Structure formats: structure tokens, C-alpha cells
N, C-alpha and C positions, 0 to 999 in steps of 0.2 A: 397770401398776405392780404390783409384788409387795405382799403384805400387809405393813403396817408394824406391828411389835410393840414392846413396851416394851424388850425386850432389845436390839433393833437401835437404838432411839432412845438408850438408855443408853450404848451402845458407840460411837456416832458421835463423830468428832473434835470437831465443833462443840458437842456436848452436853458432852463432857469439859471443853472450854474454858470453857463457860458455868458449869458447876458449880464448877470450880476458881476462877474469878473471884469467884463468889458466896462461896465459902468464904474466900478471901483478904479479902474485905470484911466479912463478917458472922460468920465462924466456921463450924465444921462443922455446927452445928445449923441453919444456913440452908438446907441441902439435905435433901430428903426424897423418899420414893417418890412422894408426891402430885405433886411437880413433874414427875417423869418421866411419870406417868399423864396429867397435863394436857397436857404437850408431845406425848405420843403421840396424844392425841385431836386436837390441832391439826394434827399431821402427817397424820393420816388425813383430816381435812377438806381439807387442802391437796393431798393425794395425792402428797406428796413426803417424802423423808427429811430429817432436820435438815440434813445437809451439802448436799443439793440446794437447800434453801431459801436457805441462805447463798450458795451459788454463783450462784443466780438473781439475787441482789441485789448481788453484788460481782464485778467483772470486772478482769482485769489491765490496768494502764495501758499506755501506749505503750512504756515501757521494760521492762515486765514485772515491775518491782520493787515497785511500789505498786499498791494496789487502788483501783478507782474505783466509786463507788456508782451503781447503775442505778436511777434515780429512778422509772421506770415500774414496775419490779418491786417496789420499795419501796412504792409507792402501792398496788399490788395486794395486798401482804401486809397493809398497814394496813387496807384494806377487808375482807380476809378475817378479820382479828382482830376487827373490829367485828361481822361475821357470827357468829364464834365466841362472842363475848360475848353476843350476842342469843340464840343457840341454847342456850347453857348458863345464861343469865340470871345471869352472874357476871362482874363487872368484874375480879375477882381472876384468873379464868382468862385473860382477855385480857392481864392484866399479866404472867402467866407467859410467854405467847408474846412479848410485847414485851421482857421481860427477856432471853429467849433471844437475840433478834435484836440487842438493844443490846450485850450482852456479846460478841457476835460482830462488832461494828464497824458495825452498821447502825442509824443514827439512827431512832428511832421517837418518835411523840408520840400520845397518846390524844386522842379527841374530847373536847370539853368536856361535862361532865355537865349535864343539865338542872336 
């Protein structure tokens, strides 16, 4: 896989969708370069671009019109987010990755805090 950099992450369709949705909900101040930096770090850990991660989790339905959730892929990303949180020692970083996936139609839920 090619190097994943912040410019590629920022320009991905799924990232634009995520940032647009955040802006619609919380205003322009809800988006920052720090979000892109954190998402880029998560993409590097996953070894995938933002669009590839979304494609891993969603597949076309039988009619091709609707998307179906791939639960095994979703679970793998949930586990990867937990690893990301542990390595960064930041629940907030995990929440950035969850937010990205949620705003792209992939249901996520964090582990319960001790």
C-alpha cells in the first residue's frame, strides 16, 4: 500500500462527507486540521485510505441500490479503534475514528470505560 498522507485523507470522498456532516451539525468550527491528522494516523495504522475503510464495511445489496453492513469488517475496525486508543492513550482519538465511520453510515459503539 502506498504512503497515506494528510492531503490524500483530506481529499477522500468519505472524508469530505464526514466533514460536511460535522459542519451541518455543529458549524464550521467543528472541523479542524487536528481531525485530519488524527484520521491520517488511524488510516496509517489500518493501512487503508478512508474510502477503502468505508468500502470494507459497506457492500452493495442484491439490487445494488442499497448498501449492506459487513459486520465482520465493522468488528475488525472496532478492534482497531481500541488498539488506536491504547497506542495514543486517547479516547478522543478513538472517537475521531468512530465519528468518521459513523458519518459514513457505519454504526460504531465504544467499549465501556472502566
